[in-house]
Each structure stands twice: as C-alpha cells, then as structure tokens.
N, C-alpha and C positions, 0 to 999 in steps of 0.2 A: 589508573587502577587496572589491574589484570589478574584474573584467575589463571591457573595453569591450563593451557590449551594444548590439545593434541598436535602432533606434527601436521596432520592434514588440515586442522582448523587454522593453525597459525599460517600455513601456506595459502589457504584460501583468502585470509584477511589480507595478507601481504600483496597478493595478486590483485585484489580488489583495490587496495589503496594505491598501488602503482597505477592502475587503470584510471582511477578517478583523478589522480593529480596530472596525468598525462592527457586524458581524453575527455574528461568530463568538466572539472572545475574551471580550466581556462576558457570554457565556452559557455559557461552558465549564465553569464550576464547577458551576452548576445542572444542566447535562446530566449531568455526572458523577454528582452525588448522585441524580438521578432514574434513571440508568442508561438514558437514552434522549435522543438528539439530537432536535430538532425536525425532523420529516420534511420540513417545507416547505423546509428549506434546499437540498433536492435540486433543485427547479425553479429556485431562485435560482442555484445553480451552473450550471445548464443555460443560464438566461437570459444569463449573463455569458460563455458560451462555454467555461467551464472542463471541461465534460463532453465537449467535442468537439475539444479540442486534438489535434493530429496527424492527425485524421480529415478526409477530403477533404470540400470544401463540397458536393460532388454528393450526399453521403449525410447532409447535415445538420451536418457538422463545421464548426469555425470555422478550420481549418487550423492554421498554426503549427508551429513546429519543436520539437524535444524539449528544446532549451534553455528555451524559454518554458515548456513543460510542467514542467520542472524547477523553474523559479522559482516558478511558481504553486503546485506541491506543497510547496515549502519554506515559503511563506508560510501555506499552509493547516495545515502541521505546527506552525508557530509559534503558531497560534491554538488549535488543538485536533486532535489526531491521529485522533480518531474521525471528524472531518469529512474529514480528508485520506484516511482509508481509503475513503471512499465513492468518491472520485474515482480513487484508485490501482487499485481493483478494477473498478468499473463501466466506466470508461474504459481504464485501463491494462492490465488483464488481458482484459477481456471484449470491449469494443467494438474494440480494436486487433486482437484475435485474429480477430474477424469480418471486419475490414477487409483483413486479410492473407490469410486462408484461406477466406474465405466465397465462396459463389456469389453472382451478382447478386441472386437472389431473396432469399438471406439477408441480404444487405446492405440491400436496400431494405425488408425487413420490420423488421429490428432496429435499424439504425444511426440513423435519424432519431429514434426515440423514446429511444434511450440518450443520444444526444448532447443532446437538449433537456431531459432530466431527467423526461420523461413516463414513462420506464421505467427500471429499475434492474437491472444485472447482478450475478451472483455467480459465483465460480470454484469448481467442485465437484471438487477433486482430493484433498485429504486426507481419510483415513478414520480410524475409531477405532483401527485396528491398523496403519496404514501413514502415516507422516509424512514422514520423511526418505526412506524406501524406498518412494517413490511409484510406481516401476515395477512393484511387486508388489501393486497394489491389487486388491481382489476384487469390487468392484461389477461386475455382469456384464450385457452387453446381448446378447440372443440374436435372431437374425433369425427372423421369422415372416412369410413372404410379403413384403408391401410395408412391414412394420413391424419395429421392434426393440422387444423387451420387456426392460426394465431392472428389476433388483432389487439392492439393496444399501443402504449408508448412506455418509454423508459427515459429517465433524465439523470444528469450528471455522471455520465458512463465513462470511466477512465479508459483510454485506449479506443474509444468508441469509433472514431473515424479511421483508425489504423487497423482495426481488428479484422481477422479472416473468419472467426467464429465467436458467436455470442453464447455464453452459458446463460440461458434465458429462463426466467421463472415466471410461470403463468398459471392461472387458475384452470384446473380441469375438473373441479368438483365442488363441494360445499363451501360455505363461507368459512373464514378462518384458516389457520395454518394447514390443516388436514386435507384441504382442497387444492393445494399448490404442488405442481410438479415442475421438473427441471428438464430443459431441452438443450441440445447442442445444434444451434442454428447458423449455417455458413452465411456470412454477410452478403454474399453475391445472390442470395435467393431472392426471387421476384417478390416485390411488395415491401421490401425492407429499405427504408430510406434513413439517412443520417445527416445530422446537422451539427457542425462543431459550434460548441459554446465559447464565445470570446468575451473579453472584458472582465475576466476573473481577476479578483484581488491578488491571488497568489497562484502558484503552479501554472503560470502563464504558458510555459513550454509544453505542458502536458496536453495531449489530444483528448478533451472532454467534450462529450457529445449528447445529443438528444437522439434517441432511436424511435422510429415510427413503424409499426407493423400493421399493414393493411392486408388482410386475409393471406398472410404468408403461410405457404404449405410446406410441411416437412414430414418425411416418413415417420411411422411410429417407432422405428428403431432409433430415432434421433432423441428419444427420451433418456435422460441420464438418471439411473436409479429407478426404483419402483414408482408406479403412479401414486400420487398423494404423498410422496416423501420429499418433495422439492424443498420444503422448509427445512428439513433436516440437512439436506445437501447445503443449503445456503448457510445454515448456522454452524456446520462443521467447518465450512471454509472460513467463515468470519472468526471463528475462535482462534484459529492460527494466523489469520490475516491481521488480527489486532497486535500479535506479536510482531509482524512485520512493520506495521505502522509504527509501533513503539520504538523498534530498533532504528527506523528512519528518523524518528524524533530525536533519538540519542545522537545521530549523526548531525542533525541541525544544531543541537545544543553544543556538541563538540566543536562544530564550525564556529559557533558564537564565541566559545572560550578561546579558540586559537586566535581569532580575529581581534577580539577585545584585548587579550593580553599583549599581542604583538603591538597594537596601536598605543596601548597605554605606556609601553616602554619607549616609544619613539615620540610621542607627542609631549611637547613641553609647554607649560603654563607657569607663570610666577617664577621662571628661571630654573625649573627642574622638571623631569619627566612626571606625568600625572600618575604613573604606576607607584610612586612614592606617596601619594595622598591617601589618607586613611579611608575616606569614603569610596574612592575608586577601588581600593583593595577589597572593601566590603562587597562591592558588586562583583568583582572577579571571584571572590570566595563563594558568594551565592550561586554563581554560575557553575563553578567547579563542583559544588555539593550536589546541585541538581543533575549534572552530568553522571556522577558516580551513582547516585541513587537510581536514576532512571535505567542506566545500564544494568545494574545488578537485578532490578526487577525484571528486566526484559531477558537477561540471560537465565534467570531462574525459569521462565516459561520454557525456553528452548531446552533446557536440562530435563524439566518434567516430561516434555513430549518425547525426548530421546530416550528416556527411561520407561516410557509407556505408562505414565502416571496421569491422573486427571490434572487438567491444566486450564480449563475454561475460565475459572474465577481469577486465577492468577494472571491470565492474559488480559482480563478486564482492569485488573489493578495496574498492570504495566502500561496499557494503553492510556488509561486515565492519567496516571502520573506523568508519564513521559511526554504526552501531548501538551498538557498544561505546563510542565517544566520548559518545554521548547519555547512556548510563548514568553514565560518569565525570562528565560535565558536571552532571547532575542531582544526583549525590551531593555534588559540590563546592558547588553552589548551595545545597543543603539545609544544608550545614555553615556556610556563610556566614550563613544565617538563623537557625542555632541552634535552640532549641526552638520558635520560631515556624514554622520550616520543617516541623514535624512535625504541623501542624494545617492544615486545608483552607481557613482564612481567607486564606492565602497560596498562591501557585500551584506552588511547587516540589515538594510532595509529589506532586501529580497528575503533574507532569512526570517525576518519577522512576518512577512506576507505569507511565505510558505508555511510557516509554523501554525498560523492561525486556523487554517482549515483542518489541521489534524484533530482538532477538538470537536469536529463536526462529522467527518466521514467514517464509515465502518463502526458506527455507533457513537453518538454524541457523548460528551462527558457525563451528561445527566443520565442517559441510558446505562452507561458503565456503572454509575453509582447504584442504580436500581438493580442491576444484576448482581452486584456485590452485596447490596442489602438483602436480596432474596437468598443469596448463598448463606449469609449469616443468620437469618432468622427463619428460613423455610416458608416465608410468607411473600407472594408477588405483590408489587405495588403497581403493576402496569393496569 
C-alpha cells in the first residue's frame, strides 16, 4: 500500500531502507543478545540527516516534513526498534522540543550537536512512582539565586546512559501540571547519576536507564519554555512522539509480514508449502490488513501536522491501533513459524518482545483510549 509520495519523501524512504538493510537488520539479533546497540550507529544516523529531520537547516537540521520523518522511522522500526528509539527520543522528543520552545542560545548550543549525532538527548519525564500520572511528578527544582537545584529520580529513560543532555521535567511550584517546569540538564553535571536497566523483555539493545538527581545545580537559563509550562512542553512533544512510535510499530508489523510470508512459502508440511494452507493464509491476511490500517492511520497524523491542522487525537488513535496491531502481527507471525518462531535463530520472537512495550510507553493503550474518549465527549475520565 502506498499513497503518492513527493520526490523528497520517496528519496528519504529509499535512503532509510537501504541503510536499514545494510547497517541495522544484519546486526539486530546480535545487539539484542548483547543488550547493546553499537553506539557508532548514532553518528551514522546523523550523517544521513535522520537525526535532523523536521529541524531547520539554520540549526544543523536536514529539514524535511513529518511525512518523511514518519517514513524513516517506519524503516528503522522494521530493522530494529532499539535503533528507532534513538531517533524517536533524541530528535522526536528532545531536539524538536528545543526547536519549538528554546531560546536562540539553547537552540545554538544543542541543536547542531543533536542533529549531527555528536550528542544524544533523553526525555526525563517518567518517575518510579509516576508513569501515566505524569502531572504529579515529584522531582523538584528549587530556585537559589541564579540557579535551580534539582533533586529526584527518573525511571525507564530511553538513551539515558548515552545522553549528553536530559530534557528534564521537575516541580517548581504548586501541585499538578501547572507547577511543572522543563530544564535542559547536561548529563556531566555534578550530582547526576545514571544506572542502566538490564533484563528487559524487549528493546534489549536500547540504552534504558534510571537517573538520580542529588542537588544538581543548573543556571536559570537552562529552563526550557516559561516557568510552570513544563507539562505543556511534555505533552506537545508526546503528541508528535506517538506518531513516531506508531510508525515504528508499522515497521515491526511489516517485518512480521515479510518474515512470515517468506517462511510460509519455504516451509513444507504434508508434502506442500504451508503457504497453501487456508488457515496460514488467514494469518498472513490478518497481518497484511493490520499493516495497511496502521500505516494509513500513522500517515494521516503526519499529513495533519504538515498541513498545520490539529492532530493530537489522531495521534492517539494511530498509536493505540498500531501498537496493539504490532503485537497481533508478531503473534500471528510466530504462529506461522511454529516452534522455530520460539528460538532466536529467526526474527519473530524478537519482534514480539519489542512490540509488547509499544503498548506501554508514551502513553499506555488505556491512556490513549481515555484521550480519545475525552475528545469524543468533552468529558475527562482521568
């Protein structure tokens, strides 16, 4: 399934596809076993412009629209979701937030290095005690003269041990979302400690960390956006971030379709390829329908953003459907592979493990349903 793409969009997709097939997919299983992606991949992503998509060229970005970003993210998700996460967070959540909310000084300091891959960003919102209820975070930033002193902790932070800067959300005022502010905190700052989270079910190659802040001092100019508007910074980032997650899920689903279809045509049982069996074809058809539906829902979000139209609800719809679809597709693909799908010689076990977390982060499936329900009724159920 394809809509008509512009020449630039098609070129970005082709470049990403070639890069994934050459430099990502062949290594995905080894990175998964080692629980570590080759860090050199970051500069290669930057050199190709993938870490600067949608960022203005003035600040080192490669420009491009959100449809191109969506297409690139899908291809990265097809190859390895751990690599896709590097781009979705460092570019999609951190760099784009700086581009939207930052001062000229903040943009000049951080964007060229983030878009080139010289630096990596992470998004410090989730805490050990606050996931979906992010407005009630407890990390606190207290003003002392021309500085803020930050204490608290963050959990499940993608890129956390690799990052050079944390887009950190901390409480500067009253309870609730109006008391939250955003800060750009260099990870070399004294008092900031990082511990990598191991033993994950999926996304094993991704650097996921717990961050601890013990009286970390940053200058007042490190605040991103106005004081008390940190929750708005976070939500604006996540609305677009959900599109990126959805696109990555489309990539997972496409990888499931490719793997299951290829295997079904090669694997013989009862004297013939299993691709000729009706119930196997049913599973393949179910995967194909989910791929197309998830892709169209995700592309709709990119199109709305590029046309300057409201997109937040549509982004929740795409993230909800695509993440759940990726799990269904991986389950069906594993069933096509039978027992071989259960060992890591074949890709579908990893695809299932990677897909499962997509229903959890950047807003669980249940949170997406509440956001969609609020949009439909005008009544919040939180």
